[in-house]
mmCIF file as Biopython writes it, N, C-alpha, C and O atoms, coordinates in Angstrom:
data_model
#
loop_
_atom_site.group_PDB
_atom_site.id
_atom_site.type_symbol
_atom_site.label_atom_id
_atom_site.label_alt_id
_atom_site.label_comp_id
_atom_site.label_asym_id
_atom_site.label_entity_id
_atom_site.label_seq_id
_atom_site.pdbx_PDB_ins_code
_atom_site.Cartn_x
_atom_site.Cartn_y
_atom_site.Cartn_z
_atom_site.occupancy
_atom_site.B_iso_or_equiv
_atom_site.auth_seq_id
_atom_site.auth_asym_id
_atom_site.pdbx_PDB_model_num
ATOM 1   N N  . UNK A ? 1  ? -25.323 183.148 -100.959 1.0 0.0 1  A 1 
ATOM 2   C CA . UNK A ? 1  ? -24.775 181.827 -101.055 1.0 0.0 1  A 1 
ATOM 3   C C  . UNK A ? 1  ? -23.589 181.784 -102.050 1.0 0.0 1  A 1 
ATOM 4   O O  . UNK A ? 1  ? -22.592 181.100 -101.816 1.0 0.0 1  A 1 
ATOM 5   N N  . UNK A ? 2  ? -23.718 182.489 -103.101 1.0 0.0 2  A 1 
ATOM 6   C CA . UNK A ? 2  ? -22.674 182.463 -104.117 1.0 0.0 2  A 1 
ATOM 7   C C  . UNK A ? 2  ? -21.327 183.046 -103.604 1.0 0.0 2  A 1 
ATOM 8   O O  . UNK A ? 2  ? -20.257 182.599 -104.018 1.0 0.0 2  A 1 
ATOM 9   N N  . UNK A ? 3  ? -21.400 184.026 -102.719 1.0 0.0 3  A 1 
ATOM 10  C CA . UNK A ? 3  ? -20.161 184.647 -102.201 1.0 0.0 3  A 1 
ATOM 11  C C  . UNK A ? 3  ? -19.674 184.004 -100.915 1.0 0.0 3  A 1 
ATOM 12  O O  . UNK A ? 3  ? -18.672 184.448 -100.354 1.0 0.0 3  A 1 
ATOM 13  N N  . UNK A ? 4  ? -20.336 182.996 -100.444 1.0 0.0 4  A 1 
ATOM 14  C CA . UNK A ? 4  ? -19.902 182.328 -99.198  1.0 0.0 4  A 1 
ATOM 15  C C  . UNK A ? 4  ? -18.650 181.494 -99.420  1.0 0.0 4  A 1 
ATOM 16  O O  . UNK A ? 4  ? -18.352 181.096 -100.546 1.0 0.0 4  A 1 
ATOM 17  N N  . UNK A ? 5  ? -17.925 181.234 -98.349  1.0 0.0 5  A 1 
ATOM 18  C CA . UNK A ? 5  ? -16.675 180.445 -98.472  1.0 0.0 5  A 1 
ATOM 19  C C  . UNK A ? 5  ? -16.870 178.952 -98.541  1.0 0.0 5  A 1 
ATOM 20  O O  . UNK A ? 5  ? -15.970 178.195 -98.177  1.0 0.0 5  A 1 
ATOM 21  N N  . UNK A ? 6  ? -18.022 178.512 -98.999  1.0 0.0 6  A 1 
ATOM 22  C CA . UNK A ? 6  ? -18.295 177.063 -99.142  1.0 0.0 6  A 1 
ATOM 23  C C  . UNK A ? 6  ? -17.530 176.436 -100.251 1.0 0.0 6  A 1 
ATOM 24  O O  . UNK A ? 6  ? -17.070 177.101 -101.179 1.0 0.0 6  A 1 
ATOM 25  N N  . UNK A ? 7  ? -17.398 175.135 -100.142 1.0 0.0 7  A 1 
ATOM 26  C CA . UNK A ? 7  ? -16.820 174.340 -101.223 1.0 0.0 7  A 1 
ATOM 27  C C  . UNK A ? 7  ? -17.699 174.495 -102.479 1.0 0.0 7  A 1 
ATOM 28  O O  . UNK A ? 7  ? -18.924 174.445 -102.367 1.0 0.0 7  A 1 
ATOM 29  N N  . UNK A ? 8  ? -17.111 174.679 -103.658 1.0 0.0 8  A 1 
ATOM 30  C CA . UNK A ? 8  ? -17.889 174.873 -104.889 1.0 0.0 8  A 1 
ATOM 31  C C  . UNK A ? 8  ? -18.856 173.704 -105.192 1.0 0.0 8  A 1 
ATOM 32  O O  . UNK A ? 8  ? -19.942 173.923 -105.730 1.0 0.0 8  A 1 
ATOM 33  N N  . UNK A ? 9  ? -18.461 172.474 -104.848 1.0 0.0 9  A 1 
ATOM 34  C CA . UNK A ? 9  ? -19.364 171.353 -105.057 1.0 0.0 9  A 1 
ATOM 35  C C  . UNK A ? 9  ? -20.584 171.468 -104.193 1.0 0.0 9  A 1 
ATOM 36  O O  . UNK A ? 9  ? -21.685 171.151 -104.643 1.0 0.0 9  A 1 
ATOM 37  N N  . UNK A ? 10 ? -20.429 171.913 -102.962 1.0 0.0 10 A 1 
ATOM 38  C CA . UNK A ? 10 ? -21.553 172.096 -102.035 1.0 0.0 10 A 1 
ATOM 39  C C  . UNK A ? 10 ? -22.461 173.170 -102.565 1.0 0.0 10 A 1 
ATOM 40  O O  . UNK A ? 10 ? -23.682 173.030 -102.498 1.0 0.0 10 A 1 
ATOM 41  N N  . UNK A ? 11 ? -21.893 174.260 -103.100 1.0 0.0 11 A 1 
ATOM 42  C CA . UNK A ? 11 ? -22.717 175.352 -103.646 1.0 0.0 11 A 1 
ATOM 43  C C  . UNK A ? 11 ? -23.564 174.849 -104.801 1.0 0.0 11 A 1 
ATOM 44  O O  . UNK A ? 11 ? -24.751 175.166 -104.876 1.0 0.0 11 A 1 
ATOM 45  N N  . UNK A ? 12 ? -22.981 174.076 -105.700 1.0 0.0 12 A 1 
ATOM 46  C CA . UNK A ? 12 ? -23.727 173.584 -106.847 1.0 0.0 12 A 1 
ATOM 47  C C  . UNK A ? 12 ? -24.866 172.682 -106.353 1.0 0.0 12 A 1 
ATOM 48  O O  . UNK A ? 12 ? -25.998 172.772 -106.830 1.0 0.0 12 A 1 
ATOM 49  N N  . UNK A ? 13 ? -24.550 171.834 -105.413 1.0 0.0 13 A 1 
ATOM 50  C CA . UNK A ? 13 ? -25.569 170.925 -104.871 1.0 0.0 13 A 1 
ATOM 51  C C  . UNK A ? 13 ? -26.762 171.711 -104.293 1.0 0.0 13 A 1 
ATOM 52  O O  . UNK A ? 13 ? -27.920 171.376 -104.543 1.0 0.0 13 A 1 
ATOM 53  N N  . UNK A ? 14 ? -26.457 172.739 -103.533 1.0 0.0 14 A 1 
ATOM 54  C CA . UNK A ? 14 ? -27.512 173.601 -102.930 1.0 0.0 14 A 1 
ATOM 55  C C  . UNK A ? 14 ? -28.286 174.333 -104.025 1.0 0.0 14 A 1 
ATOM 56  O O  . UNK A ? 14 ? -29.505 174.468 -103.924 1.0 0.0 14 A 1 
ATOM 57  N N  . UNK A ? 15 ? -27.623 174.796 -105.040 1.0 0.0 15 A 1 
ATOM 58  C CA . UNK A ? 15 ? -28.304 175.482 -106.128 1.0 0.0 15 A 1 
ATOM 59  C C  . UNK A ? 15 ? -29.281 174.521 -106.835 1.0 0.0 15 A 1 
ATOM 60  O O  . UNK A ? 15 ? -30.399 174.917 -107.165 1.0 0.0 15 A 1 
ATOM 61  N N  . UNK A ? 16 ? -28.868 173.267 -107.066 1.0 0.0 16 A 1 
ATOM 62  C CA . UNK A ? 16 ? -29.712 172.297 -107.673 1.0 0.0 16 A 1 
ATOM 63  C C  . UNK A ? 16 ? -30.937 172.031 -106.803 1.0 0.0 16 A 1 
ATOM 64  O O  . UNK A ? 16 ? -32.059 172.016 -107.310 1.0 0.0 16 A 1 
ATOM 65  N N  . UNK A ? 17 ? -30.742 171.823 -105.506 1.0 0.0 17 A 1 
ATOM 66  C CA . UNK A ? 17 ? -31.829 171.572 -104.553 1.0 0.0 17 A 1 
ATOM 67  C C  . UNK A ? 17 ? -32.810 172.717 -104.570 1.0 0.0 17 A 1 
ATOM 68  O O  . UNK A ? 17 ? -34.023 172.511 -104.605 1.0 0.0 17 A 1 
ATOM 69  N N  . UNK A ? 18 ? -32.272 173.948 -104.544 1.0 0.0 18 A 1 
ATOM 70  C CA . UNK A ? 18 ? -33.129 175.132 -104.508 1.0 0.0 18 A 1 
ATOM 71  C C  . UNK A ? 18 ? -33.881 175.328 -105.848 1.0 0.0 18 A 1 
ATOM 72  O O  . UNK A ? 18 ? -35.003 175.836 -105.869 1.0 0.0 18 A 1 
ATOM 73  N N  . UNK A ? 19 ? -33.254 174.924 -106.939 1.0 0.0 19 A 1 
ATOM 74  C CA . UNK A ? 19 ? -33.929 175.053 -108.243 1.0 0.0 19 A 1 
ATOM 75  C C  . UNK A ? 19 ? -35.033 174.007 -108.387 1.0 0.0 19 A 1 
ATOM 76  O O  . UNK A ? 19 ? -36.080 174.290 -108.969 1.0 0.0 19 A 1 
ATOM 77  N N  . UNK A ? 20 ? -34.808 172.804 -107.865 1.0 0.0 20 A 1 
ATOM 78  C CA . UNK A ? 20 ? -35.804 171.758 -107.962 1.0 0.0 20 A 1 
ATOM 79  C C  . UNK A ? 20 ? -36.959 171.970 -107.012 1.0 0.0 20 A 1 
ATOM 80  O O  . UNK A ? 20 ? -38.114 171.769 -107.389 1.0 0.0 20 A 1 
ATOM 81  N N  . UNK A ? 21 ? -36.680 172.362 -105.815 1.0 0.0 21 A 1 
ATOM 82  C CA . UNK A ? 21 ? -37.681 172.634 -104.778 1.0 0.0 21 A 1 
ATOM 83  C C  . UNK A ? 21 ? -37.459 174.041 -104.190 1.0 0.0 21 A 1 
ATOM 84  O O  . UNK A ? 21 ? -36.871 174.165 -103.116 1.0 0.0 21 A 1 
ATOM 85  N N  . UNK A ? 22 ? -37.910 175.078 -104.859 1.0 0.0 22 A 1 
ATOM 86  C CA . UNK A ? 22 ? -37.545 176.436 -104.493 1.0 0.0 22 A 1 
ATOM 87  C C  . UNK A ? 22 ? -37.887 176.810 -103.030 1.0 0.0 22 A 1 
ATOM 88  O O  . UNK A ? 22 ? -37.016 177.265 -102.288 1.0 0.0 22 A 1 
ATOM 89  N N  . UNK A ? 23 ? -39.097 176.625 -102.644 1.0 0.0 23 A 1 
ATOM 90  C CA . UNK A ? 23 ? -39.504 177.048 -101.261 1.0 0.0 23 A 1 
ATOM 91  C C  . UNK A ? 23 ? -38.849 176.158 -100.226 1.0 0.0 23 A 1 
ATOM 92  O O  . UNK A ? 23 ? -38.177 176.636 -99.312  1.0 0.0 23 A 1 
ATOM 93  N N  . UNK A ? 24 ? -39.054 174.845 -100.378 1.0 0.0 24 A 1 
ATOM 94  C CA . UNK A ? 24 ? -38.488 173.897 -99.388  1.0 0.0 24 A 1 
ATOM 95  C C  . UNK A ? 24 ? -36.968 173.940 -99.399  1.0 0.0 24 A 1 
ATOM 96  O O  . UNK A ? 24 ? -36.349 173.923 -98.335  1.0 0.0 24 A 1 
ATOM 97  N N  . UNK A ? 25 ? -36.356 173.994 -100.566 1.0 0.0 25 A 1 
ATOM 98  C CA . UNK A ? 25 ? -34.901 174.032 -100.671 1.0 0.0 25 A 1 
ATOM 99  C C  . UNK A ? 25 ? -34.312 175.279 -100.010 1.0 0.0 25 A 1 
ATOM 100 O O  . UNK A ? 25 ? -33.311 175.190 -99.300  1.0 0.0 25 A 1 
ATOM 101 N N  . UNK A ? 26 ? -34.936 176.449 -100.243 1.0 0.0 26 A 1 
ATOM 102 C CA . UNK A ? 26 ? -34.442 177.674 -99.646  1.0 0.0 26 A 1 
ATOM 103 C C  . UNK A ? 26 ? -34.560 177.622 -98.135  1.0 0.0 26 A 1 
ATOM 104 O O  . UNK A ? 26 ? -33.641 178.011 -97.413  1.0 0.0 26 A 1 
ATOM 105 N N  . UNK A ? 27 ? -35.710 177.133 -97.660  1.0 0.0 27 A 1 
ATOM 106 C CA . UNK A ? 27 ? -35.928 177.024 -96.204  1.0 0.0 27 A 1 
ATOM 107 C C  . UNK A ? 27 ? -34.924 176.026 -95.591  1.0 0.0 27 A 1 
ATOM 108 O O  . UNK A ? 27 ? -34.368 176.281 -94.523  1.0 0.0 27 A 1 
ATOM 109 N N  . UNK A ? 28 ? -34.706 174.938 -96.246  1.0 0.0 28 A 1 
ATOM 110 C CA . UNK A ? 28 ? -33.717 173.935 -95.760  1.0 0.0 28 A 1 
ATOM 111 C C  . UNK A ? 28 ? -32.332 174.536 -95.711  1.0 0.0 28 A 1 
ATOM 112 O O  . UNK A ? 28 ? -31.595 174.353 -94.742  1.0 0.0 28 A 1 
ATOM 113 N N  . UNK A ? 29 ? -31.983 175.254 -96.762  1.0 0.0 29 A 1 
ATOM 114 C CA . UNK A ? 29 ? -30.667 175.910 -96.776  1.0 0.0 29 A 1 
ATOM 115 C C  . UNK A ? 29 ? -30.493 176.873 -95.627  1.0 0.0 29 A 1 
ATOM 116 O O  . UNK A ? 29 ? -29.474 176.851 -94.937  1.0 0.0 29 A 1 
ATOM 117 N N  . UNK A ? 30 ? -31.493 177.726 -95.418  1.0 0.0 30 A 1 
ATOM 118 C CA . UNK A ? 30 ? -31.428 178.698 -94.300  1.0 0.0 30 A 1 
ATOM 119 C C  . UNK A ? 30 ? -31.361 178.002 -92.952  1.0 0.0 30 A 1 
ATOM 120 O O  . UNK A ? 30 ? -30.621 178.428 -92.066  1.0 0.0 30 A 1 
ATOM 121 N N  . UNK A ? 31 ? -32.152 176.903 -92.789  1.0 0.0 31 A 1 
ATOM 122 C CA . UNK A ? 31 ? -32.135 176.159 -91.542  1.0 0.0 31 A 1 
ATOM 123 C C  . UNK A ? 31 ? -30.759 175.563 -91.247  1.0 0.0 31 A 1 
ATOM 124 O O  . UNK A ? 31 ? -30.264 175.642 -90.123  1.0 0.0 31 A 1 
ATOM 125 N N  . UNK A ? 32 ? -30.153 174.969 -92.268  1.0 0.0 32 A 1 
ATOM 126 C CA . UNK A ? 32 ? -28.841 174.336 -92.061  1.0 0.0 32 A 1 
ATOM 127 C C  . UNK A ? 32 ? -27.746 175.389 -91.856  1.0 0.0 32 A 1 
ATOM 128 O O  . UNK A ? 32 ? -26.798 175.140 -91.112  1.0 0.0 32 A 1 
ATOM 129 N N  . UNK A ? 33 ? -27.852 176.535 -92.484  1.0 0.0 33 A 1 
ATOM 130 C CA . UNK A ? 33 ? -26.794 177.560 -92.347  1.0 0.0 33 A 1 
ATOM 131 C C  . UNK A ? 33 ? -26.910 178.289 -91.023  1.0 0.0 33 A 1 
ATOM 132 O O  . UNK A ? 33 ? -25.895 178.727 -90.482  1.0 0.0 33 A 1 
ATOM 133 N N  . UNK A ? 34 ? -28.100 178.434 -90.489  1.0 0.0 34 A 1 
ATOM 134 C CA . UNK A ? 34 ? -28.291 179.148 -89.262  1.0 0.0 34 A 1 
ATOM 135 C C  . UNK A ? 34 ? -28.073 178.294 -88.009  1.0 0.0 34 A 1 
ATOM 136 O O  . UNK A ? 34 ? -27.939 178.825 -86.907  1.0 0.0 34 A 1 
ATOM 137 N N  . UNK A ? 35 ? -28.038 176.987 -88.183  1.0 0.0 35 A 1 
ATOM 138 C CA . UNK A ? 35 ? -27.848 176.044 -87.106  1.0 0.0 35 A 1 
ATOM 139 C C  . UNK A ? 35 ? -28.884 176.231 -85.975  1.0 0.0 35 A 1 
ATOM 140 O O  . UNK A ? 35 ? -28.555 176.191 -84.790  1.0 0.0 35 A 1 
ATOM 141 N N  . UNK A ? 36 ? -30.120 176.431 -86.383  1.0 0.0 36 A 1 
ATOM 142 C CA . UNK A ? 36 ? -31.197 176.643 -85.417  1.0 0.0 36 A 1 
ATOM 143 C C  . UNK A ? 36 ? -31.296 175.457 -84.486  1.0 0.0 36 A 1 
ATOM 144 O O  . UNK A ? 36 ? -31.317 175.645 -83.270  1.0 0.0 36 A 1 
ATOM 145 N N  . UNK A ? 37 ? -31.358 174.257 -85.000  1.0 0.0 37 A 1 
ATOM 146 C CA . UNK A ? 37 ? -31.487 173.050 -84.174  1.0 0.0 37 A 1 
ATOM 147 C C  . UNK A ? 37 ? -30.283 172.890 -83.260  1.0 0.0 37 A 1 
ATOM 148 O O  . UNK A ? 37 ? -30.423 172.451 -82.119  1.0 0.0 37 A 1 
ATOM 149 N N  . UNK A ? 38 ? -29.078 173.250 -83.762  1.0 0.0 38 A 1 
ATOM 150 C CA . UNK A ? 38 ? -27.863 173.116 -82.967  1.0 0.0 38 A 1 
ATOM 151 C C  . UNK A ? 38 ? -27.913 174.054 -81.786  1.0 0.0 38 A 1 
ATOM 152 O O  . UNK A ? 38 ? -27.526 173.654 -80.688  1.0 0.0 38 A 1 
ATOM 153 N N  . UNK A ? 39 ? -28.368 175.273 -81.952  1.0 0.0 39 A 1 
ATOM 154 C CA . UNK A ? 39 ? -28.441 176.234 -80.841  1.0 0.0 39 A 1 
ATOM 155 C C  . UNK A ? 39 ? -29.454 175.775 -79.798  1.0 0.0 39 A 1 
ATOM 156 O O  . UNK A ? 39 ? -29.218 175.934 -78.600  1.0 0.0 39 A 1 
ATOM 157 N N  . UNK A ? 40 ? -30.576 175.210 -80.232  1.0 0.0 40 A 1 
ATOM 158 C CA . UNK A ? 40 ? -31.589 174.721 -79.292  1.0 0.0 40 A 1 
ATOM 159 C C  . UNK A ? 40 ? -31.008 173.567 -78.454  1.0 0.0 40 A 1 
ATOM 160 O O  . UNK A ? 40 ? -31.185 173.531 -77.236  1.0 0.0 40 A 1 
ATOM 161 N N  . UNK A ? 41 ? -30.325 172.640 -79.108  1.0 0.0 41 A 1 
ATOM 162 C CA . UNK A ? 41 ? -29.722 171.544 -78.389  1.0 0.0 41 A 1 
ATOM 163 C C  . UNK A ? 41 ? -28.624 172.006 -77.444  1.0 0.0 41 A 1 
ATOM 164 O O  . UNK A ? 41 ? -28.471 171.469 -76.347  1.0 0.0 41 A 1 
ATOM 165 N N  . UNK A ? 42 ? -27.848 173.020 -77.882  1.0 0.0 42 A 1 
ATOM 166 C CA . UNK A ? 42 ? -26.765 173.521 -77.043  1.0 0.0 42 A 1 
ATOM 167 C C  . UNK A ? 42 ? -27.329 174.165 -75.771  1.0 0.0 42 A 1 
ATOM 168 O O  . UNK A ? 42 ? -26.758 173.984 -74.695  1.0 0.0 42 A 1 
ATOM 169 N N  . UNK A ? 43 ? -28.406 174.893 -75.866  1.0 0.0 43 A 1 
ATOM 170 C CA . UNK A ? 43 ? -29.045 175.489 -74.644  1.0 0.0 43 A 1 
ATOM 171 C C  . UNK A ? 43 ? -29.606 174.355 -73.775  1.0 0.0 43 A 1 
ATOM 172 O O  . UNK A ? 43 ? -29.496 174.408 -72.550  1.0 0.0 43 A 1 
ATOM 173 N N  . UNK A ? 44 ? -30.189 173.359 -74.378  1.0 0.0 44 A 1 
ATOM 174 C CA . UNK A ? 44 ? -30.768 172.224 -73.622  1.0 0.0 44 A 1 
ATOM 175 C C  . UNK A ? 44 ? -29.663 171.505 -72.833  1.0 0.0 44 A 1 
ATOM 176 O O  . UNK A ? 44 ? -29.816 171.221 -71.645  1.0 0.0 44 A 1 
ATOM 177 N N  . UNK A ? 45 ? -28.543 171.216 -73.522  1.0 0.0 45 A 1 
ATOM 178 C CA . UNK A ? 45 ? -27.455 170.485 -72.854  1.0 0.0 45 A 1 
ATOM 179 C C  . UNK A ? 45 ? -26.775 171.383 -71.768  1.0 0.0 45 A 1 
ATOM 180 O O  . UNK A ? 45 ? -26.304 170.867 -70.755  1.0 0.0 45 A 1 
ATOM 181 N N  . UNK A ? 46 ? -26.731 172.665 -71.978  1.0 0.0 46 A 1 
ATOM 182 C CA . UNK A ? 46 ? -26.164 173.534 -70.969  1.0 0.0 46 A 1 
ATOM 183 C C  . UNK A ? 46 ? -27.015 173.545 -69.711  1.0 0.0 46 A 1 
ATOM 184 O O  . UNK A ? 46 ? -26.499 173.568 -68.594  1.0 0.0 46 A 1 
ATOM 185 N N  . UNK A ? 47 ? -28.357 173.529 -69.917  1.0 0.0 47 A 1 
ATOM 186 C CA . UNK A ? 47 ? -29.270 173.469 -68.767  1.0 0.0 47 A 1 
ATOM 187 C C  . UNK A ? 47 ? -29.104 172.139 -68.034  1.0 0.0 47 A 1 
ATOM 188 O O  . UNK A ? 47 ? -29.071 172.087 -66.805  1.0 0.0 47 A 1 
ATOM 189 N N  . UNK A ? 48 ? -28.999 171.046 -68.835  1.0 0.0 48 A 1 
ATOM 190 C CA . UNK A ? 48 ? -28.838 169.762 -68.175  1.0 0.0 48 A 1 
ATOM 191 C C  . UNK A ? 48 ? -27.534 169.658 -67.384  1.0 0.0 48 A 1 
ATOM 192 O O  . UNK A ? 48 ? -27.490 169.060 -66.309  1.0 0.0 48 A 1 
ATOM 193 N N  . UNK A ? 49 ? -26.456 170.260 -67.948  1.0 0.0 49 A 1 
ATOM 194 C CA . UNK A ? 49 ? -25.165 170.261 -67.229  1.0 0.0 49 A 1 
ATOM 195 C C  . UNK A ? 49 ? -25.283 171.004 -65.913  1.0 0.0 49 A 1 
ATOM 196 O O  . UNK A ? 49 ? -24.745 170.555 -64.901  1.0 0.0 49 A 1 
ATOM 197 N N  . UNK A ? 50 ? -25.994 172.160 -65.909  1.0 0.0 50 A 1 
ATOM 198 C CA . UNK A ? 50 ? -26.139 172.915 -64.666  1.0 0.0 50 A 1 
ATOM 199 C C  . UNK A ? 50 ? -26.965 172.107 -63.664  1.0 0.0 50 A 1 
ATOM 200 O O  . UNK A ? 50 ? -26.652 172.129 -62.474  1.0 0.0 50 A 1 
ATOM 201 N N  . UNK A ? 51 ? -27.993 171.405 -64.095  1.0 0.0 51 A 1 
ATOM 202 C CA . UNK A ? 51 ? -28.844 170.652 -63.198  1.0 0.0 51 A 1 
ATOM 203 C C  . UNK A ? 51 ? -28.098 169.447 -62.592  1.0 0.0 51 A 1 
ATOM 204 O O  . UNK A ? 51 ? -28.343 169.081 -61.442  1.0 0.0 51 A 1 
ATOM 205 N N  . UNK A ? 52 ? -27.207 168.845 -63.352  1.0 0.0 52 A 1 
ATOM 206 C CA . UNK A ? 52 ? -26.536 167.605 -62.889  1.0 0.0 52 A 1 
ATOM 207 C C  . UNK A ? 52 ? -25.142 167.864 -62.308  1.0 0.0 52 A 1 
ATOM 208 O O  . UNK A ? 52 ? -24.489 166.916 -61.870  1.0 0.0 52 A 1 
ATOM 209 N N  . UNK A ? 53 ? -24.673 169.088 -62.289  1.0 0.0 53 A 1 
ATOM 210 C CA . UNK A ? 53 ? -23.325 169.371 -61.846  1.0 0.0 53 A 1 
ATOM 211 C C  . UNK A ? 53 ? -23.078 168.931 -60.425  1.0 0.0 53 A 1 
ATOM 212 O O  . UNK A ? 53 ? -21.990 168.460 -60.091  1.0 0.0 53 A 1 
ATOM 213 N N  . UNK A ? 54 ? -24.099 169.084 -59.574  1.0 0.0 54 A 1 
ATOM 214 C CA . UNK A ? 54 ? -23.908 168.687 -58.182  1.0 0.0 54 A 1 
ATOM 215 C C  . UNK A ? 54 ? -23.668 167.209 -57.991  1.0 0.0 54 A 1 
ATOM 216 O O  . UNK A ? 54 ? -23.104 166.808 -56.972  1.0 0.0 54 A 1 
ATOM 217 N N  . UNK A ? 55 ? -24.084 166.371 -58.953  1.0 0.0 55 A 1 
ATOM 218 C CA . UNK A ? 55 ? -23.885 164.986 -58.860  1.0 0.0 55 A 1 
ATOM 219 C C  . UNK A ? 55 ? -22.546 164.521 -59.393  1.0 0.0 55 A 1 
ATOM 220 O O  . UNK A ? 55 ? -22.213 163.342 -59.270  1.0 0.0 55 A 1 
ATOM 221 N N  . UNK A ? 56 ? -21.776 165.410 -59.975  1.0 0.0 56 A 1 
ATOM 222 C CA . UNK A ? 56 ? -20.489 165.057 -60.585  1.0 0.0 56 A 1 
ATOM 223 C C  . UNK A ? 56 ? -19.312 165.185 -59.616  1.0 0.0 56 A 1 
ATOM 224 O O  . UNK A ? 56 ? -18.204 164.766 -59.950  1.0 0.0 56 A 1 
ATOM 225 N N  . UNK A ? 57 ? -19.520 165.742 -58.447  1.0 0.0 57 A 1 
ATOM 226 C CA . UNK A ? 57 ? -18.437 165.916 -57.517  1.0 0.0 57 A 1 
ATOM 227 C C  . UNK A ? 57 ? -18.031 164.554 -56.910  1.0 0.0 57 A 1 
ATOM 228 O O  . UNK A ? 57 ? -18.877 163.767 -56.487  1.0 0.0 57 A 1 
ATOM 229 N N  . UNK A ? 58 ? -16.740 164.313 -56.886  1.0 0.0 58 A 1 
ATOM 230 C CA . UNK A ? 58 ? -16.223 163.029 -56.399  1.0 0.0 58 A 1 
ATOM 231 C C  . UNK A ? 58 ? -16.025 163.135 -54.884  1.0 0.0 58 A 1 
ATOM 232 O O  . UNK A ? 58 ? -15.466 164.103 -54.368  1.0 0.0 58 A 1 
ATOM 233 N N  . UNK A ? 59 ? -16.501 162.111 -54.209  1.0 0.0 59 A 1 
ATOM 234 C CA . UNK A ? 59 ? -16.321 162.003 -52.782  1.0 0.0 59 A 1 
ATOM 235 C C  . UNK A ? 59 ? -14.867 161.582 -52.508  1.0 0.0 59 A 1 
ATOM 236 O O  . UNK A ? 59 ? -14.412 160.577 -53.055  1.0 0.0 59 A 1 
ATOM 237 N N  . UNK A ? 60 ? -14.117 162.346 -51.653  1.0 0.0 60 A 1 
ATOM 238 C CA . UNK A ? 60 ? -12.706 162.046 -51.426  1.0 0.0 60 A 1 
ATOM 239 C C  . UNK A ? 60 ? -12.502 160.621 -50.844  1.0 0.0 60 A 1 
ATOM 240 O O  . UNK A ? 60 ? -11.525 159.953 -51.181  1.0 0.0 60 A 1 
ATOM 241 N N  . UNK A ? 61 ? -13.410 160.171 -49.989  1.0 0.0 61 A 1 
ATOM 242 C CA . UNK A ? 61 ? -13.271 158.852 -49.377  1.0 0.0 61 A 1 
ATOM 243 C C  . UNK A ? 61 ? -13.423 157.717 -50.453  1.0 0.0 61 A 1 
ATOM 244 O O  . UNK A ? 61 ? -12.709 156.714 -50.431  1.0 0.0 61 A 1 
ATOM 245 N N  . UNK A ? 62 ? -14.367 157.929 -51.366  1.0 0.0 62 A 1 
ATOM 246 C CA . UNK A ? 62 ? -14.551 156.961 -52.441  1.0 0.0 62 A 1 
ATOM 247 C C  . UNK A ? 62 ? -13.325 156.930 -53.336  1.0 0.0 62 A 1 
ATOM 248 O O  . UNK A ? 62 ? -12.920 155.868 -53.809  1.0 0.0 62 A 1 
ATOM 249 N N  . UNK A ? 63 ? -12.736 158.095 -53.567  1.0 0.0 63 A 1 
ATOM 250 C CA . UNK A ? 63 ? -11.561 158.184 -54.398  1.0 0.0 63 A 1 
ATOM 251 C C  . UNK A ? 63 ? -10.364 157.404 -53.769  1.0 0.0 63 A 1 
ATOM 252 O O  . UNK A ? 63 ? -9.593  156.746 -54.469  1.0 0.0 63 A 1 
ATOM 253 N N  . UNK A ? 64 ? -10.248 157.509 -52.436  1.0 0.0 64 A 1 
ATOM 254 C CA . UNK A ? 64 ? -9.210  156.793 -51.740  1.0 0.0 64 A 1 
ATOM 255 C C  . UNK A ? 64 ? -9.395  155.287 -51.886  1.0 0.0 64 A 1 
ATOM 256 O O  . UNK A ? 64 ? -8.440  154.548 -52.123  1.0 0.0 64 A 1 
ATOM 257 N N  . UNK A ? 65 ? -10.676 154.835 -51.734  1.0 0.0 65 A 1 
ATOM 258 C CA . UNK A ? 65 ? -10.959 153.405 -51.843  1.0 0.0 65 A 1 
ATOM 259 C C  . UNK A ? 65 ? -10.693 152.857 -53.247  1.0 0.0 65 A 1 
ATOM 260 O O  . UNK A ? 65 ? -10.381 151.676 -53.396  1.0 0.0 65 A 1 
ATOM 261 N N  . UNK A ? 66 ? -10.812 153.690 -54.268  1.0 0.0 66 A 1 
ATOM 262 C CA . UNK A ? 66 ? -10.581 153.225 -55.619  1.0 0.0 66 A 1 
ATOM 263 C C  . UNK A ? 66 ? -9.094  153.096 -55.927  1.0 0.0 66 A 1 
ATOM 264 O O  . UNK A ? 66 ? -8.733  152.356 -56.842  1.0 0.0 66 A 1 
ATOM 265 N N  . UNK A ? 67 ? -8.225  153.780 -55.206  1.0 0.0 67 A 1 
ATOM 266 C CA . UNK A ? 67 ? -6.803  153.722 -55.450  1.0 0.0 67 A 1 
ATOM 267 C C  . UNK A ? 67 ? -6.172  152.486 -54.899  1.0 0.0 67 A 1 
ATOM 268 O O  . UNK A ? 67 ? -4.962  152.300 -55.032  1.0 0.0 67 A 1 
#
């Protein structure tokens, strides 16, 4: 953490959190740095996009009526 390219203020904040709550703070830091939740959501949204892609195609006749 000390050698990471983070903003120094953010580093100090994380150090204080980890010092006050060592186990929870360290786990929270690792969770936020690894973006575990973000990757799970990204896979979920990719699967939803694949499932709904067939519904996104525009009907040419409807497009003409809208013009």
